[in-house]
MITI-134585 format. One record per residue: residue number from 1; x, y, z of N, C-alpha, C in turn. Coordinates in nm, 4 decimals, decimal comma. Example, Ala and Ser with C-alpha at 12.3 -4.5 7.8 and 13.67 -1.06 7.14 Angstrom:
2
+-----+----------+----------+----------+----------+----------+----------+----------+----------+----------+
! seq !     n.c1 !     n.c2 !     n.c3 !    ca.c1 !    ca.c2 !    ca.c3 !     c.c1 !     c.c2 !     c.c3 !
+-----+----------+----------+----------+----------+----------+----------+----------+----------+----------+
!   1 !   1,3190 !  -0,5690 !   0,7800 !   1,2300 !  -0,4500 !   0,7800 !   1,3200 !  -0,3300 !   0,7800 !
!   2 !   1,2850 !  -0,2250 !   0,7080 !   1,3670 !  -0,1060 !   0,7140 !   1,2900 !   0,0030 !   0,7870 !
+-----+----------+----------+----------+----------+----------+----------+----------+----------+----------+
***
This chain:
91
+-----+----------+----------+----------+----------+----------+----------+----------+----------+----------+
! seq !     n.c1 !     n.c2 !     n.c3 !    ca.c1 !    ca.c2 !    ca.c3 !     c.c1 !     c.c2 !     c.c3 !
+-----+----------+----------+----------+----------+----------+----------+----------+----------+----------+
!   1 !  -3,7898 !   2,6447 !   1,5237 !  -3,6760 !   2,6622 !   1,4275 !  -3,5441 !   2,6306 !   1,4428 !
!   2 !  -3,5348 !   2,6162 !   1,5964 !  -3,4133 !   2,5820 !   1,6008 !  -3,4348 !   2,4101 !   1,6123 !
!   3 !  -3,5203 !   2,3791 !   1,6357 !  -3,4874 !   2,1914 !   1,6257 !  -3,4823 !   2,1605 !   1,4730 !
!   4 !  -3,5324 !   2,2351 !   1,4069 !  -3,4816 !   2,2031 !   1,2523 !  -3,3305 !   2,2323 !   1,1954 !
!   5 !  -3,3184 !   2,3560 !   1,2526 !  -3,1464 !   2,3641 !   1,2165 !  -3,0756 !   2,2241 !   1,2905 !
!   6 !  -3,1327 !   2,2002 !   1,4302 !  -3,0583 !   2,1266 !   1,4669 !  -3,0153 !   1,9559 !   1,3775 !
!   7 !  -3,1626 !   1,9525 !   1,3612 !  -3,1933 !   1,8237 !   1,2740 !  -3,1197 !   1,8624 !   1,1370 !
!   8 !  -3,1395 !   1,9449 !   1,0499 !  -3,0435 !   1,9678 !   0,9731 !  -2,8918 !   1,9101 !   1,0209 !
!   9 !  -2,8108 !   2,0210 !   1,0827 !  -2,6792 !   1,9805 !   1,1276 !  -2,6336 !   1,8373 !   1,1707 !
!  10 !  -2,7281 !   1,8207 !   1,2251 !  -2,7143 !   1,6286 !   1,2880 !  -2,7146 !   1,5629 !   1,1327 !
!  11 !  -2,8314 !   1,6186 !   1,0185 !  -2,8337 !   1,4947 !   0,9027 !  -2,7245 !   1,5390 !   0,8246 !
!  12 !  -2,6316 !   1,6434 !   0,8659 !  -2,4955 !   1,6879 !   0,7340 !  -2,3782 !   1,6235 !   0,7842 !
!  13 !  -2,4334 !   1,5803 !   0,9459 !  -2,2883 !   1,5305 !   1,0135 !  -2,3091 !   1,3717 !   0,9833 !
!  14 !  -2,4101 !   1,3478 !   0,9988 !  -2,4135 !   1,2021 !   0,9942 !  -2,3872 !   1,1641 !   0,8505 !
!  15 !  -2,4306 !   1,2367 !   0,7251 !  -2,3987 !   1,2350 !   0,5951 !  -2,2478 !   1,2400 !   0,5604 !
!  16 !  -2,1459 !   1,3421 !   0,6524 !  -2,0181 !   1,3584 !   0,6072 !  -1,9691 !   1,1865 !   0,6919 !
!  17 !  -2,0428 !   1,1592 !   0,8067 !  -1,9805 !   1,0280 !   0,8282 !  -1,9720 !   0,9169 !   0,7516 !
!  18 !  -2,0977 !   0,8904 !   0,6927 !  -2,0896 !   0,7675 !   0,6230 !  -2,0041 !   0,8069 !   0,4970 !
!  19 !  -2,0109 !   0,9632 !   0,4518 !  -1,9031 !   0,9477 !   0,3402 !  -1,7553 !   0,9214 !   0,3827 !
!  20 !  -1,6971 !   0,9810 !   0,4827 !  -1,5624 !   0,9927 !   0,4844 !  -1,5271 !   0,8685 !   0,6081 !
!  21 !  -1,6214 !   0,7742 !   0,6231 !  -1,5922 !   0,6297 !   0,6943 !  -1,5455 !   0,5464 !   0,6940 !
!  22 !  -1,5645 !   0,4893 !   0,5177 !  -1,4767 !   0,4137 !   0,4678 !  -1,3678 !   0,4215 !   0,4170 !
!  23 !  -1,3259 !   0,5570 !   0,3572 !  -1,2464 !   0,5755 !   0,3375 !  -1,1321 !   0,5835 !   0,4370 !
!  24 !  -1,1598 !   0,6472 !   0,5474 !  -1,0873 !   0,6536 !   0,7003 !  -1,0311 !   0,5037 !   0,7378 !
!  25 !  -1,1251 !   0,4218 !   0,7235 !  -1,1135 !   0,2619 !   0,7580 !  -1,0040 !   0,2107 !   0,6696 !
!  26 !  -1,0149 !   0,2211 !   0,5450 !  -0,9449 !   0,1904 !   0,4168 !  -0,7739 !   0,2491 !   0,4074 !
!  27 !  -0,7877 !   0,4107 !   0,5135 !  -0,6926 !   0,4623 !   0,5478 !  -0,5841 !   0,3667 !   0,6574 !
!  28 !  -0,6427 !   0,3139 !   0,7694 !  -0,6043 !   0,2514 !   0,8553 !  -0,5662 !   0,1149 !   0,7946 !
!  29 !  -0,6054 !   0,0685 !   0,7016 !  -0,5851 !  -0,0510 !   0,6753 !  -0,4479 !  -0,0575 !   0,6079 !
!  30 !  -0,4259 !   0,0511 !   0,5240 !  -0,2942 !   0,0441 !   0,4481 !  -0,2154 !   0,1016 !   0,5373 !
!  31 !  -0,2208 !   0,1728 !   0,6458 !  -0,1344 !   0,1994 !   0,7304 !  -0,0719 !   0,0705 !   0,7738 !
!  32 !  -0,1477 !   0,0200 !   0,8162 !  -0,1174 !  -0,1646 !   0,9089 !  -0,0613 !  -0,2310 !   0,8049 !
!  33 !  -0,0927 !  -0,2325 !   0,7034 !   0,0085 !  -0,3212 !   0,5966 !   0,1165 !  -0,2292 !   0,5656 !
!  34 !   0,1257 !  -0,1137 !   0,5820 !   0,2709 !  -0,0684 !   0,5490 !   0,3681 !  -0,1220 !   0,6960 !
!  35 !   0,2986 !  -0,1072 !   0,7800 !   0,3941 !  -0,1015 !   0,8804 !   0,4095 !  -0,2740 !   0,8685 !
!  36 !   0,3292 !  -0,3852 !   0,8639 !   0,3638 !  -0,5067 !   0,8171 !   0,4982 !  -0,5331 !   0,7059 !
!  37 !   0,4484 !  -0,4708 !   0,6005 !   0,5183 !  -0,4841 !   0,5596 !   0,6995 !  -0,4187 !   0,5573 !
!  38 !   0,7285 !  -0,3114 !   0,6274 !   0,8341 !  -0,2844 !   0,6705 !   0,9071 !  -0,3938 !   0,7883 !
!  39 !   0,8094 !  -0,4118 !   0,8195 !   0,8847 !  -0,5197 !   0,9135 !   0,9424 !  -0,6669 !   0,8679 !
!  40 !   0,8613 !  -0,6850 !   0,7540 !   0,9202 !  -0,7859 !   0,6721 !   1,0241 !  -0,7656 !   0,6050 !
!  41 !   1,0329 !  -0,6441 !   0,5260 !   1,1387 !  -0,6343 !   0,4618 !   1,2759 !  -0,5955 !   0,5858 !
!  42 !   1,2861 !  -0,5550 !   0,6952 !   1,3755 !  -0,5747 !   0,7851 !   1,3836 !  -0,6896 !   0,7943 !
!  43 !   1,3294 !  -0,7850 !   0,8003 !   1,3870 !  -0,9155 !   0,8621 !   1,4577 !  -1,0044 !   0,7144 !
!  44 !   1,3940 !  -0,9523 !   0,5830 !   1,4161 !  -1,0373 !   0,4856 !   1,5530 !  -0,9480 !   0,4615 !
!  45 !   1,6052 !  -0,8126 !   0,4935 !   1,7309 !  -0,8088 !   0,4813 !   1,8258 !  -0,8119 !   0,5654 !
!  46 !   1,8019 !  -0,8734 !   0,6947 !   1,8905 !  -0,9568 !   0,7860 !   1,9314 !  -1,0692 !   0,7253 !
!  47 !   1,7984 !  -1,1535 !   0,7037 !   1,8492 !  -1,2531 !   0,6419 !   1,9460 !  -1,3033 !   0,5275 !
!  48 !   1,9197 !  -1,1790 !   0,4440 !   2,0157 !  -1,1462 !   0,3629 !   2,1277 !  -1,1358 !   0,3143 !
!  49 !   2,1812 !  -1,0340 !   0,4689 !   2,3152 !  -1,0571 !   0,5237 !   2,3838 !  -1,1331 !   0,5970 !
!  50 !   2,2977 !  -1,1950 !   0,6355 !   2,3380 !  -1,3497 !   0,6666 !   2,3860 !  -1,4687 !   0,5801 !
!  51 !   2,2621 !  -1,4249 !   0,4580 !   2,3202 !  -1,5491 !   0,3515 !   2,4410 !  -1,5142 !   0,2742 !
!  52 !   2,4483 !  -1,3641 !   0,2564 !   2,5795 !  -1,2934 !   0,1872 !   2,6848 !  -1,3274 !   0,2623 !
!  53 !   2,7023 !  -1,3220 !   0,3808 !   2,8352 !  -1,3675 !   0,5070 !   2,8253 !  -1,5371 !   0,4651 !
!  54 !   2,7523 !  -1,5864 !   0,4714 !   2,7541 !  -1,7665 !   0,4412 !   2,8057 !  -1,8006 !   0,2971 !
!  55 !   2,7920 !  -1,7194 !   0,2024 !   2,8061 !  -1,7324 !   0,0762 !   2,9833 !  -1,6828 !   0,0774 !
!  56 !   2,9938 !  -1,5653 !   0,1266 !   3,1455 !  -1,5510 !   0,1258 !   3,2664 !  -1,6428 !   0,2087 !
!  57 !   3,1716 !  -1,7130 !   0,2885 !   3,2663 !  -1,8362 !   0,3515 !   3,2667 !  -1,9304 !   0,2870 !
!  58 !   3,1697 !  -1,9661 !   0,2166 !   3,1659 !  -2,0883 !   0,1278 !   3,2563 !  -2,0763 !   0,0347 !
!  59 !   3,2571 !  -1,9689 !   0,0064 !   3,4068 !  -1,9251 !  -0,1483 !   3,5111 !  -1,9261 !  -0,1089 !
!  60 !   3,5357 !  -1,8797 !   0,0144 !   3,7088 !  -1,8239 !   0,0372 !   3,7340 !  -1,9357 !   0,1602 !
!  61 !   3,6885 !  -2,0007 !   0,2334 !   3,7148 !  -2,1085 !   0,3273 !   3,6991 !  -2,2255 !   0,2960 !
!  62 !   3,8187 !  -2,3458 !   0,2203 !   3,8043 !  -2,4683 !   0,1570 !   3,8014 !  -2,5427 !   0,3186 !
!  63 !   3,8321 !  -2,5461 !   0,4200 !   3,7666 !  -2,6080 !   0,5295 !   3,6204 !  -2,5998 !   0,5553 !
!  64 !   3,5409 !  -2,5224 !   0,5485 !   3,3949 !  -2,4599 !   0,5488 !   3,3460 !  -2,6011 !   0,4025 !
!  65 !   3,3900 !  -2,5348 !   0,3300 !   3,3495 !  -2,6312 !   0,1669 !   3,3705 !  -2,7751 !   0,2353 !
!  66 !   3,4714 !  -2,8175 !   0,2860 !   3,4812 !  -2,9461 !   0,2959 !   3,3718 !  -3,0149 !   0,3978 !
!  67 !   3,3572 !  -2,9274 !   0,5151 !   3,2527 !  -2,9489 !   0,6227 !   3,0800 !  -3,0156 !   0,5405 !
!  68 !   3,0699 !  -2,8900 !   0,4389 !   2,9031 !  -2,8431 !   0,4040 !   2,8925 !  -2,9529 !   0,3033 !
!  69 !   3,0158 !  -3,0183 !   0,2276 !   3,0370 !  -3,1402 !   0,1329 !   2,9992 !  -3,2360 !   0,1899 !
!  70 !   3,0664 !  -3,2750 !   0,3385 !   3,0323 !  -3,3908 !   0,3994 !   2,9046 !  -3,3610 !   0,4510 !
!  71 !   2,8901 !  -3,2950 !   0,5023 !   2,7403 !  -3,3089 !   0,5989 !   2,6517 !  -3,3011 !   0,4749 !
!  72 !   2,6079 !  -3,2100 !   0,4124 !   2,4939 !  -3,1786 !   0,2683 !   2,5175 !  -3,3020 !   0,2019 !
!  73 !   2,6492 !  -3,3056 !   0,1741 !   2,6572 !  -3,3814 !   0,0159 !   2,6726 !  -3,5236 !   0,0199 !
!  74 !   2,7264 !  -3,6189 !   0,1769 !   2,7781 !  -3,7255 !   0,2068 !   2,9063 !  -3,7381 !   0,1618 !
!  75 !   2,9853 !  -3,6622 !   0,0682 !   3,1150 !  -3,6663 !   0,0086 !   3,2101 !  -3,7476 !   0,1098 !
!  76 !   3,2825 !  -3,8270 !   0,0779 !   3,3911 !  -3,8606 !   0,1173 !   3,5330 !  -3,8708 !   0,0744 !
!  77 !   3,6120 !  -3,9052 !   0,1488 !   3,7763 !  -3,8887 !   0,1192 !   3,7980 !  -4,0017 !   0,0567 !
!  78 !   3,9108 !  -4,0249 !  -0,0267 !   3,9438 !  -4,1213 !  -0,0620 !   3,9996 !  -4,2189 !   0,0297 !
!  79 !   3,9491 !  -4,3602 !   0,0353 !   3,9791 !  -4,4504 !   0,1347 !   3,8875 !  -4,4465 !   0,2573 !
!  80 !   3,8212 !  -4,3692 !   0,2620 !   3,7041 !  -4,3372 !   0,3950 !   3,6337 !  -4,4437 !   0,3674 !
!  81 !   3,5463 !  -4,4791 !   0,4847 !   3,4046 !  -4,5791 !   0,4618 !   3,3067 !  -4,4965 !   0,5206 !
!  82 !   3,2053 !  -4,4508 !   0,4342 !   3,0894 !  -4,3719 !   0,4871 !   2,9994 !  -4,4582 !   0,5807 !
!  83 !   2,9533 !  -4,4197 !   0,6915 !   2,8832 !  -4,5504 !   0,7866 !   2,7489 !  -4,3998 !   0,7877 !
!  84 !   2,6571 !  -4,4780 !   0,7405 !   2,5115 !  -4,4189 !   0,7888 !   2,4213 !  -4,4773 !   0,8848 !
!  85 !   2,4139 !  -4,4229 !   0,9778 !   2,3268 !  -4,4526 !   1,1263 !   2,1617 !  -4,4577 !   1,0667 !
!  86 !   2,0851 !  -4,5554 !   1,1102 !   1,9459 !  -4,5472 !   1,0579 !   1,9088 !  -4,5627 !   1,1707 !
!  87 !   1,8212 !  -4,4828 !   1,2363 !   1,7163 !  -4,5116 !   1,3783 !   1,6586 !  -4,6356 !   1,3718 !
!  88 !   1,6114 !  -4,6826 !   1,4507 !   1,5323 !  -4,8242 !   1,4759 !   1,3496 !  -4,7461 !   1,4456 !
!  89 !   1,2957 !  -4,8430 !   1,3733 !   1,1333 !  -4,7932 !   1,3642 !   1,0723 !  -4,8130 !   1,4927 !
!  90 !   0,9873 !  -4,7471 !   1,5472 !   0,9014 !  -4,7651 !   1,6528 !   0,7652 !  -4,8509 !   1,5959 !
!  91 !   0,7103 !  -4,9496 !   1,6705 !   0,5648 !  -5,0246 !   1,6199 !   0,4974 !  -5,0192 !   1,6940 !
+-----+----------+----------+----------+----------+----------+----------+----------+----------+----------+
***
């Protein structure tokens, strides 16, 4: 009689484990994805602030505008001669 009750209890416990284990696993996976998303949001927020500061500097600082134009666009002042250094190819 006691063995029969223990068998039923074990069977019910096993059945409950089978029913709830996939849900628990999915919950853990969602928690991990949530944490990863929070980290990504923080990183993007910091990058966004840096880019906003860069944009303000470009909009308001004519010396910085000139520097960007010279370095990235290759623009030169009237009368200047641009010089481009080409590295030697290694064979």
